[in-house]
N, C-alpha and C positions, 0 to 999 in steps of 0.2 A: 246157465244159458238160457233160463226161462225169461220171456219178455224182452228179449234182445232184438233190438232193431237190425234187420239184414238188409243191405243194398245188395242186389242182384242184377248185374247185366247180362242178358241173355243173346246169346249170338247163335240164334235158331230160325228154322225156316217159320213162316206164318202159320204154324199148325198149332192152334188153341189147345189142341189135349195135352201136347208134350208139356206145354208151359204150365198148365192148370196141374198137371201131375207132380211138376217139381215144386212148385209153390206150396202145393198141398202136403207133400212130405216134409218140407222144410216148416211149415206152419205147424205141422202135428208135434214137430221135434221143439216147438216153444220159440219160434223165431217170430217177429214182426215182419213181414217180407215186403219191400217195396221193388219192383221189377221195372225194367226197361228193355225193349229189344232193339237190336241193331244186326242186320242181315247183309249188311254191306260194309265195304272198308269205309267210305265217306261217312256212313252213319256211326260207325264204331268210334272213328276218329273225334266226332261230335261228342259222343256220349261221354268219352273220357274226359272231357271237361269238367265233368261232375264227378264227385268223389263216389267210389263203389268198395264193397268189402269183398265180393268174389266175382268171376266171371263163369258162366256155364255155356258151354259152345257144344253144338252139334259138331260133328266131324266133317261132314259134307253139306254145303250148300249149293244152290245152282250156280251161284257166280262168286262163291267165297268159300276157303275152307279154313278148317281150324286152325292150321299150322300159318296160314297169313294171318289169321286175327292175333293167334299168339306172338308173331313178330311183331305186330303194331302195339300190343299192350306191352311186351318187354320193353320196346323202345320208350314207352311211356312211364311205367312203373313196374320194375323186374320183381318186385316183392307182391305184385297184386295177384293172388292165387288163381290160377287157370284150369279149371277142370272140364275133361271133354265128357258130354253125356251123348251117347250112339246108340243105334241098334247093333250093328255088326261093323266093327273097326277092324278086327284081327289083330293078332299079336303082334305081327311086324309094326304096323302102323302106330298101334299102342305104344311100342317101345321107342320108335323115332319120335313121337310126340313128347313122351317123357324126356328123351334126350335134349329136345329143343327146348325144353322148359315147363311142360306141362305137369301140373301137381299129382294127378290121378285121373283115370278113366272109369266112369260107372255107367254099366249098361242099362239101357231104358227099362228093360224087363226087370232089373234089379234097383229100382230108385228107392227102395228102402235103406238101402246103404248110403245114398246121399247125404243125409244129416250128420251123419258120422264122419264122412270124409270131409265136409265143410268146416263140420269144429274143428278136425285134426288141422287143416289146412291155415283156419284163421288163427289157431294158436300157433302154428309155426311162422305164418306171415309176421305174428306179432313178434316172435322171438328173432325173426331175421332184422325186423326194424330197430329192435331194441340194440342188436349187436352192431347195426350199422350206425346207430346214433353213438353209442359208446366208443365205436372207432372213429367217428368224426370228432368226438369229444376229445380222445387220445391225440388224435392228429392236431387239433387246434392246441391243446395243451403243450404239445411238443414244439409247435410253431411258435405259441406265445412265448414258450421258454427260451426257445433259441433266439427270438427277437429281442427279449428282455436280457439276455446275455450279451447280446449285440450293443444293446444302447447302453447297457452298464459296462461295456467291456469286462464282462465277468465270464469267464468259461469254468466248465467241470472236468474232473477228470476222475477215472478208476484205475486203482493198479492193482492186479492179481499177483499178490505176493508169491502166490504157490507156483504158478505157472510163469511170473516175469511178463506179463501181459498187460500192456498200458492202453487204455482207452481214453481218447480227448473228444471234448464237444467241438463242433465246428467253430465256436468262438474262439479256443484256444489255438486252433490251426491259424484262425485270422489274427490274432495277438502276436503269435510267433513268427507269422509270415512264411508258413511252410504249408506244401500241399501234401495232404494224406498219403498220397502214393510215394514221397520222397522220404517219410517218417519211418523208422523203424520199429516205432511202437514198443519201448522198453525203457527201464529206468534209466539206463546208461545213455540211451538216445535222447532222453530228456535232459540229462545233466550236461551232454554236448552243447546243448543250446544255450546254456548259462554262461554269462559272461565269464571270462578265464578269472577273473580277480576275485569273483564271488563264488566260484565252483565249489571249493572246499568247505566254505563257510555253510552253503546250502546243504550239501550232502551230510555235514556233521549235525546241521539241526535237524534234518528228517531222520537220519539214523537213530539220534538221542532220543526223538520224540517216539519211534517206534519202539526202541528197548525200554523207555521208561514209561510207556502207556500213557502221554501225555498229548495234547494236540500240538501241532508244529504250525508256528506264525512266523512268516518271514518276509522282508521286503529285499529283493535283489534284481540285479540288472541283467538285461539281454542284449547280446551284440548281433545287429542284423547284418545281413550279408554285404550292405552299401556302407558299414561303418557306425551307422545310427545307433544308438543306446536308448534301450527303452527300460522302464522301471515297471515292476510287477509286484502285486503283493500275493503271496500264496498263504493257503490256510487249509490244513487235511486233520485228518482222524484216522485212527487204524482200528480194525475191528478184529478180535482173536476167536479161538476156538475154546471150547471147555477146558483144555489143557494150556490155556494160554499161549498157544501159537499164533502169529500173526497170518491172518487169511488175506485181507485186501485194505487198502487205503482209499477214503474218498478225499476229494478234496477240491477247491476252487482257485481260479488265477483271475486277478483283476488288473487290468492294464492301467496303471497310476501315473502313467508319464506326463500326461497333463498337469495332473495334481501335484506332482514333484516339481515340475517345473515352475508352475505358478507357486509352491512354497518356497522354492530357491528364490525365486524373483522377490517374494515378500520379505525372505529373510535378508536379501542385499538391500532392499529398499528399507528396511529397518535398521539395518546396519548402517546405512549411509545416514538414515535421520538419527540414529544413535552417535555417530560420529560427528555430525552437524552440531547436534545440541551440545556435545561435550566439547566442541571447538568454538563455538560462536560466544561472542562477548555479551551479548544479552543474555540477562538471566531469565530461565523459563521455569514456570512452576504447573504443573498441571493436577487436577483433582477430580474425583468422582463427582456423582450427581448430587451428594450433599455437602460438598465444600470440603471434604477430607482429602489431604494431599497424598497424591499417588507417586509423583516424581519431581526432583529437582535436578537441573542440571548442574555443572560445576560453577559456572558463574553466579547461580541463585544460592548455592552454598556457600559462596564466599560473601555475597552481599547480605544475607540472613543470617549466617553464622551456624546454620543447621545442616547436618550432612544428610544426605540423601535417605540412607537407611532409616536414621532415627526420626526423620521427620514423616515416613509412612504413616499415614492413618491419622495424623494430627490435624486439628481444625486450621484451616487456611491463616484465619486471623492471629493464630498463636506464632505462625511462621513470618507472615507478612505484618509488621506492626508498622503502620504508616499514619502521619499525623501532617496536617497542614504546617508549612514552613512559617507561617507567620503567627497564627492564631494556636498553634499546637493541639487543636482539637484533632482527635481520632478521624482518619479520612475513611470513607467507606471503601471497602475492598472491590476492585472492579470486576475480580473474577465472580464474587457472589452478585454482584449486580448484573452480570451478564448471565448467571443461571437463572437470576429471577426473572429477568426481564427478556430472556432468548433471544438476546441480540449482541452485536458487537460494541463493546464500551471502547471509544476512543481515546488517545492519549490524554492523560490529566497531568496538569502542571501544578507547581507549587507544594510538591509532596516530598515529603522527608521519610525514609525508611530507617526505623531504629533496628539496628542489628542486635542480634542475642545477647551482644556484650556492651551494648549502649552507643556504640559508634553509630553515627549517624550519615545517611548518604542522600543528596538530594538525587530523586529518581524521577523518570516519566515511564507511566504504564499505561499498558492498555490490555483487554482481555476479550475473550470470545467464547461463546458456548460451543461444546462438542456434540454433533448429532449422531445418531446411529442411522442405518439404513430407512428405518421405520420413522424416522422424525422425531425421536425421542431423545432427551438430553441425557448424555451418559457422564457428562464432566465439563470441565472448562479448563483453558489454558490461559495464563498470565505471564505476559512477557513485560521486562522492566528493564532499565539499563541505568547506570549510574552516570549522570549528566551534573556532578558535582563542579567539574572544572568549566563546562561551558556555561552553567548557572551562575558560577561566580562571574564570569566574564560578562554576561547578560546584566547581572545586577551591577558590574562595575559600570558597563556603558549606561545602563540607566542611571546610575547615580551621577556620573560624569554629565549625562545630558540635562539634570536637573541642578547640578552644583558648578561651582567654580573650582576649577582645577587648581589653582593655587592656594585659594584660602579655605576650601571646603565649606564657604557659605552657598546658599541658593543663588542660582545665575537669574540673570535678569529676565528669561523666558519664565521661568517657574514663579519668580515674583510676580510678575504679570497675571499668571493663573490666580494666584491666591488674591492680587487685587481685583480680578474681575469677580471673585467670590465674595469678597467683601463688599464691592459695589451691589451685587445681588442681593444680599442681606441686608444693606442699607435701603435699598429701594422696596424690598418686599416686607421686611421687619421693622424698619424705622431706626436701624442701628446706627452708632455714630463710629467712626474710625479716622484714621489720621495717617498721612504719609510723611516721613522724615526723608529729605534728599541731603546727605552728606558729602562734601566734597574737600578733601584735603588742600590746605593752603598752599604747602610749600614741597609738595611732593616731587615737582620737576627738580627742585634743587638737589634733594637726596639722589635722584637718578643721576643728574648730570656729574655730581660730585662723586659719587662713590659706585656709580652701575647701576644695571637694572636688577643684579642681585641683591643688591642691598635694597632697592626700592621693592623687590618683592618680600624679602624680608620684614620690613616695616609694614606692608599690607598684611601678612600672616599675624603679626602680633597685634595689630590694631583690631583686625578681626576677631581675634580671641578674647580681647579685653571688652569690645563692644558685645559679644555674644553672652558673657557674663552679665552684663548689666541691662539686659532687655528683660521683658516679661515672659512667662513661660508661652503664652498664646501669641506673642508677638513674632513677626516675620522679618528676619535681617538676611539681606543680600549683597553680593557685590554685583552693582550695577554697571560699572565700566573699569576703567584703567584705575584710578583713584577715587572712585564715586562707590557709595554705598546708599542703600535705601532699607527702609525700615517700616513695615506696615503694623501701627498701633490698632489692634482689634478691640472694638468695644471701649472705645478711649474718645471723652468729650475733648473740644479744644483746650480748655483750661488744663487738664490733664496732660494733654498731649504736648502744651508748651514747657511743662515740667520735665517730662521725659527727654523731650529734645535737648533742653538745656542740661540734663543731667548727662546726657550722651556727648555733648560738646565738651563739657566739662572732664570726661573720661578720656577723650581725645587730648585735650590741651595738658592735662595732667601727664600725659605720658612723654617720656623721653627716648630717643632712639639714639643708639651709640653703634657705630661701626668702625671698628679699627681706632685709631685715634680721633676720629670726630664724633661729635654729638650734636644731634639737631632737637630744637622745640617744634613740638608738633601741634597743630591746631586744624579745625575745620569749619568751614562755612556751612549751615544748615537751613535748608529751605522746608517749611511747614505747611503741609495743604491739609485742611480737614474735609474728610470725605462723608457726605450724607446723601439722602434721597435725591437732592437736586443737582448732585455732581454729574459733570460729563462721562466720558468714557475713560478707560484705564489710560489711554493715550494722551488725553486732555489733563487730568490728574498729574501725569509724571511730567508733561511739559509745563504745568504750572510750578510743579515742585523744582523743577528744573530753573525755570525763571526765579522763584523766590531764593533759590540758593545762590544764583547770579546776583540777585539784589544785595546778599548778606555778604558776598565778596566786595560787591562794589561800595557798601558801606563801611569797609574797613577789616573785613575778614574776621574769623572766630567768634561769629555771633549767629544767633537763630533769627529768621525773619519769617512771620508767617504769611501767607500768600493773602493778598487783597486785590481783586481784578481792578480796583479803581486807583491803585497805588500809581503816582507818577513814575517811580522807580522802574515799577513792573512795565509800565508803558513804553518806556525808553528801552527796558531790555526787549522788549517784543519788537520795538522798532529794529534794533540792532539784529535782531534774529531773522528779519524780513529777508531772507536770502533768495527769495524767488525772484524778485525784480534783477538783482545782481546774475544770477544764473541764465536769466532769459537774455540779458545783454550781452554775457559773456558767449552765449550761443550765436548770436546775431553778429557779433565782431570777432569771432574767433578768439575770445579771451581765455581759451584753455590752451595748455602745452602737454604734449605727449612725452612721457620718460618711459624706460624700459629698464629692465632687470635681467638678467641671463639665469637659465636654468641649467646648472651643470651636471652634465651625464656622469655618475658616481663610478661605473664600471662600461666605459667605452672601449670598442675595439681600436685598432691603431687607426689613428687619424680621423675617426667618426663617432659619433654617438650610437646609442643602440638601434637607431632608424636608419643609419648610414645618410643622416641629414647633416647640414650645416648646424650653426648654433640654435637653439632654443630658447625664446626669450618671451617674457610677458610684457605687454604693453600698460603702462601705468598713465593716470591722470592727475593733473596738476591745473589749479587754477591761477591767475595772474591777477592781483588785485590793482587799485587804481595807482597805487605806487611802485608797481612793478614786483613786488614782493609775491612769492608763489605761495599758494595755499594748499595744504594736504587734502585729500578727499574726505577723511573723516570730519573735516569742520564743515564742509557743504554736502556731503551725501544725505545726513539726515533731512535736511531742509529739501533737497531735491525729491527724496522718496515722499515726504509729507505734502508736496505740492505738485506730485505727478510728473516731473520734469527728467526723470530717469530715462524713459524711452527715447526722449528729444537728445539726451546727453549720450547714451549708446550710439544713436546714429550718427551724431558727430563724430565720436571715436571711430565707428567702423568706416565712415566715409572717408577720413583722413588717413586713416591706417591703410586702407587698401589702394588708395590713391598714392600713397609713399612706396608700398610694396610693387604696384606697377611701374613705378618708375625707376626702381632700384637698380643698380649695375648688374651685370651678367654673372659676376664672380660670387655673388651672393643669392642667386637662384634657388639654391637648395636650402636657405634658412626659413625657419617657421616661428611664428609668433602667436601668443596666445592674446585673446581678447575678452574681458570680462563682460559679462551680461547681467542685468539686473532682472529681479521677480518681476517688477512692473513691465518690462519689456516683453517677457514671455507671454504675459496677458494681454498685450497687445495684438488685436488680432491681425493687424496689417505689417507688424515688425517682421514676420516670417518672409513675407512677399518683398519688403524691401531689403532684407540681407541678400535674399536669392539675386535681385537685379544687381545689387551692387558688385556681387562675386562674378556675376556674369560680365558686367560692363568692365570690371577691372582687367578682365581677361588674364589673371593669375592661376596656377595651379591649386584648387582648392585645398588640397592636402596641406599646404601651407599655413593654411589658417586653423588654429584651434580656439575654440568658442570655451570660456570658462562660466561655469553656472554654479552657484552655491549651492551647497547640499539642501538648506533650509528651503531656498526659493525653488529647487527642482521638486522637493516634496510636497511643497504648498500647492504647486500647479504641475501635480505628477502628469495628468493625462495632456497637457499643452506642452510641457517638456519633453515628453516622449515623442508625440508629434513633431515638433521643433527639430529635435536630435536625429529622428529619422529621416526627415525630408534632407536636412544639410549633410548627414552622414551619406546618404543616396548620391550626393553631388561629389562626395570625396572629402569633405570638412571633417576635422577631428573635434572631440570635446573633453573637457576635464570637468571634473565635479570638485569645486573648490571647498575649501574648509570642512573636509570630509571628516567624520567622528563627531561633530559637534551635537548633532541632534540624536535622539534616541533610537529614531527608525533607519539609521544609515545602513545597516546590513538588511533589513528587510525590504528596502526599495530599489537596493542597489542593482539587484538581478533584472529590474523593469528598466534600467536607464543603459543602455548600450555605450558607455563612454570609453574613451580610450586612456584616459588618465585618472587618477586619483590625488587630489592634492590634500596631504594630510595636514590637519589643522594645526596651526602653530602652537596653539596652547598646549598641545601634547609634545610637541618636538623641541620646543624651548627647555623644558624640564627634563627630558627622557635621559639625559647622561646622569642625573642625580636622583631622580624618582622612578623606581621600578614598574608602577602603576603606569607612568606615563610612557615608559620604555616598553610595557606588555602592550598598550594601546597602539603604539606605532607598529610594533611587530605584528600585532592582528590584524591591523588594516593592511598592511602590507603583504601578509600572507595572502589575506582573503582576495586582494587585488591581483595577486599573480596566480592565485588558482582560477580566477576568472579570466586570465590573460588580458589583465588592466595594468599597465605601467603606473608606477607611483613617483610620486614628487613631494618631497618633505620643504615645507614653507618654514619662514622665520627661523632659518639656521644662522645663529649666532655665535656660535665658538667651534673651535677645532674639535672639543670632545665631542659635539653633537655630531659634527661631519662624519667622524670616525665610527661613532655608533652606527649612524645611519649606512655607511659603507659596509660594515661588519652584517648588518640586517640584510644587505641586498636590496635595499632602496634604490630605484632607478636614477631619479633625479634630485638635486638639491637646489634651493634658492633661499637667499637671505643675506643681511648684512656680512657675515663672515666670509662671503664669497664675492659679493659685489655691492656696491652702493647704487642706488638706481641713478641714472645718468639721463642726460636729454636725449631725446630721439630726433637728431637732425639729419634729415634724409640726403642732404648734399655734403656731408662731411665724412671723408674716408675712415675715421677711426671706429665710427659705428659699427654694431655687428653684422648689420645686413645691408642697408641702403647705405 
């Protein structure tokens, strides 16, 4: 206790002697004493704001007593030692003070006793403070334990196996939703709270754990009073005496209802995902972060040839063996790319998957990385599907878009693309090429004598012979009905003449037999050199056509090389100047309207599928100076070349609508189709003209159906969409003509809100004998119906084709097998509408 600081609060009178004597005794005992006096209540309260070790108080003060001081101090700090130092206090007063909390009484005449009393009280005060801190810490610990148990939904219990006395923590009561006063606090009372279906299992598990001296760990259910079910996890251990008798069990109970519900929901979700993956047609493969396979669904098993179990842990490239369908080069696996680039890899085309047994599938695939919550890649998912059938159809469509359906040669459009490329090389690289234009001399005789089937067979035979006699880098195409073109690449004029003559010879040496008839075949050939100074592809083809005409004019079965200064070509050009004649026909009404009915193949009683009258197409003919009718294929190319089609279309629309407006009432439900050219779609004033004419005619717009060729619509897509949208808004209908002739048919169809698809006659004519043509017609019809578009088959020329169309469910048919085109005379009663 030596050299110890002692802070003493003196509650005494202002008698200096008493204070000095007390300080003197405490200093003698080794204390370093600091004192302060407080002889009144306010002064005492103010002094207590500071720290003191002991209070020494006189019993009686003029306006203040020791008992009053004691009361103030106990309110402030009950553990602060309070010692009365007085002259004559008496035993009763001393006892009363001690009862109220004074620690001791020291007489003023015996102050030598004061240091020992102070030392004892300091020691006891420190002991009281330590106990209080311990009690507070214990209380805080218990509070934290209870709060922790509450947050964790974890309660604790103790079972006295000797006295069958069960103690539960507050949290267990909350978990079991039982008031402590309502619980019997026994093992049996606990069993009564367990779900009836789990009670025997719980009892058996606990009993066996006690008997076998092992911990008990079990999950079971509780049934609440309102019928709800909770899940709890119980864990306990039992303690034994020296002879092995069980004394008590300590355990915990945790409410895992939320976890169990989440677990069940996760299981259901996983089960749904598993069933989905097992059921979907797409193949699904998952990998870990290193590209090793972790899962294959049944579709993936079928396409790869690997079972899910044996594929586990295999490198993905071993399972997914893919190559480019054209080059046969290995394709990068999209799942590995997704792992490397940490992004979704979109669908890739032109992929062939080689199954484990060597069978190949055309597939489309995509992949995505799989991330955990921390954003780390934990794997990838690869999705692919067998598109062999659709890719075959796509390839067929692409093939037919580039090739002639009858002969298998390139078509006119594809030939023009090759010619454009040749022109580019001639201008940029100085290369020389040539174009041969072959026209069969007596093809019409074969058609007229033996029919179109014989004519088609002749064209196929000649195509095969010509193809055998061209060079490897030359391009052979069927340009028209009986016309062929050959692009001789890298061929100077002299060599081109030799090749052209050899091709003419090949045709001339061919004989064609059909039944009991035999025909000698020949061809007239126009030849045009192609160099850096040549014009456009159209100019070259026009020149080749003119040269071919001169070859025919000079006696057929010969080759004629184009010379722009040749008088024969000049005469040919003169004869081909249709522009003046067409302009005159427009001014003098030199055109005639014909019609051809479109027969509904599956109509209701007394009506077609629209509940309308007859549906027919308006056809155009030109009357020459001798009164003969000229078919459109003779003058339409010239009209297109000299941009007369918008004027011709205006003529047709004006005269058709005028006739419809004047028709008899009984034909008011009929509808007619009017063809529009691509040039008219590009005419900014044409739409306004059509709208004005329809309004002035005063007829129901739904009776008018405008036909636009597929190629014209696609070439002028934005204008076509606006044109169709405006007129459909009025009630007019639209048909997409020659559908299927272009590569982009299906891709653009969804952008054109048409009412009818007219299936290209090139497919329809041969569908009864050609399975590819039949498949094309079927596909177009199905796609049209899926999009709620009615279908019309053109060029129906036989009963076999008509029967096939009916079987496929095509809506309308049009062609010579049903009706030859007839004059449309508005005042004649036998016509279909007017």
